[in-house]
C-alpha positions in Angstrom: -13.1 13.5 -54.2 -12.0 10.5 -56.2 -12.2 7.6 -56.6 -15.4 6.1 -54.9 -15.6 2.4 -54.1 -19.0 0.9 -53.6 -19.4 -2.1 -51.2 -22.1 -4.8 -51.6 -23.4 -3.8 -48.1 -24.8 -0.3 -49.0 -21.5 1.4 -48.0 -19.3 3.6 -50.1 -15.8 5.0 -49.4 -14.6 8.3 -51.0 -11.0 9.3 -51.1 -9.6 12.6 -51.0 -6.0 12.0 -52.3 -4.6 15.5 -51.3 -6.2 15.3 -47.8 -5.0 11.7 -47.4 -8.4 10.9 -45.9 -11.2 8.4 -46.4 -14.9 9.0 -45.8 -17.3 6.1 -45.3 -20.9 6.6 -46.4 -24.2 4.8 -45.9 -25.4 5.1 -49.5 -29.2 5.0 -48.7 -28.7 7.7 -46.0 -26.6 9.9 -48.2 -29.0 9.8 -51.1 -31.9 10.6 -48.9 -30.4 13.7 -47.3 -29.6 17.1 -48.6 -27.0 17.5 -45.8 -25.6 14.0 -45.5 -22.5 13.4 -43.4 -20.2 10.4 -43.6 -20.4 7.7 -40.9 -16.9 8.4 -39.8 -17.4 12.3 -39.7 -15.3 12.6 -36.6 -12.4 10.4 -38.0 -11.8 10.4 -41.7 -9.1 7.8 -41.6 -6.7 10.7 -42.2 -3.1 10.4 -41.3 -2.7 6.6 -41.7 -1.1 6.9 -45.1 1.9 9.2 -45.5 1.2 10.0 -49.2 -1.9 10.2 -51.4 -4.4 7.5 -51.0 -4.9 6.0 -54.4 -7.5 3.2 -54.4 -9.8 1.2 -52.1 -12.1 -1.9 -52.1 -14.5 -3.7 -49.9 -14.8 -7.4 -49.2 -18.2 -9.2 -48.4 -17.5 -8.9 -44.7 -17.4 -5.2 -44.8 -13.7 -4.7 -44.5 -12.0 -1.9 -46.5 -8.6 -2.0 -48.0 -6.7 1.3 -48.9 -3.5 1.7 -50.8 -1.4 4.7 -51.6 1.5 6.2 -53.2 3.5 5.7 -50.0 3.6 1.9 -50.8 1.4 1.1 -48.0 -1.7 -1.2 -47.7 -4.1 -0.8 -44.9 -7.0 -3.1 -44.1 -9.8 -1.7 -42.0 -11.9 -4.7 -40.6 -14.6 -2.5 -39.0 -14.9 0.1 -41.8 -18.5 -1.1 -42.4 -19.3 0.5 -39.0 -17.3 3.6 -39.8 -14.7 2.7 -37.1 -10.9 3.1 -37.6 -9.5 2.0 -34.2 -8.5 -1.4 -35.6 -6.5 -1.8 -38.7 -3.7 -4.0 -40.3 -1.0 -2.0 -42.0 1.6 -3.3 -44.4 4.4 -0.7 -45.0 6.6 -1.0 -48.1 4.3 -3.6 -49.7 5.7 -2.5 -53.1 8.9 -0.7 -54.2 6.7 2.0 -55.8 3.3 3.7 -55.1 0.4 1.3 -55.1 -2.2 2.1 -57.7 -4.8 -0.6 -57.2 -5.9 -3.0 -54.4 -8.7 -5.6 -54.9 -10.1 -8.3 -52.7 -10.4 -11.6 -54.5 -13.7 -13.5 -54.3 -14.0 -14.7 -50.7 -12.3 -11.6 -49.3 -9.3 -13.5 -47.7 -6.9 -12.7 -50.5 -5.8 -9.3 -51.9 -4.3 -8.4 -55.3 -2.2 -5.2 -55.7 -0.4 -3.5 -58.5 2.1 -0.7 -58.4 4.1 1.9 -60.1 7.1 -0.5 -59.8 5.4 -2.7 -62.5 4.6 -5.5 -60.2 1.6 -7.4 -59.0 1.4 -9.0 -55.7 -1.0 -11.3 -53.9 -1.5 -11.3 -50.2 -3.2 -13.9 -48.1 -5.1 -12.3 -45.2 -5.3 -14.6 -42.0 -4.5 -14.6 -38.4 -0.8 -14.3 -37.8 0.8 -16.7 -35.3 3.4 -15.2 -32.9 6.4 -16.9 -34.5 5.2 -16.4 -38.2 6.5 -13.8 -40.7 4.5 -12.2 -43.5 4.4 -14.2 -46.7 4.2 -12.3 -50.0 3.5 -14.2 -53.2 
């Protein structure tokens, strides 16, 4: 499993790139048990990316962002609770595989970099019905 991203709210996400799955852990519970199971044991967030998951990051509200070699970014607003029913998916966010995704301070903007040698910044906000996605 690699990499692991730690959240400020005692949560960690571990990525299995080949399995294309993400496990959410309560750090305190995992360290206290010899037989710890991830919070999302029944749903590893597998199958949402179509290629290896490459990186992840948490914001202060407990949302998790994942990115992968499929050029897709997924934001999991309820990841802090280990839930995957709600997510925001941006397909073809870059022309190449995405290698890093980081929430900027405040957690409402996202910075990504890719194998296509580009950096992109995304603003995260409610989308109005008649509004498209803005990429900076």
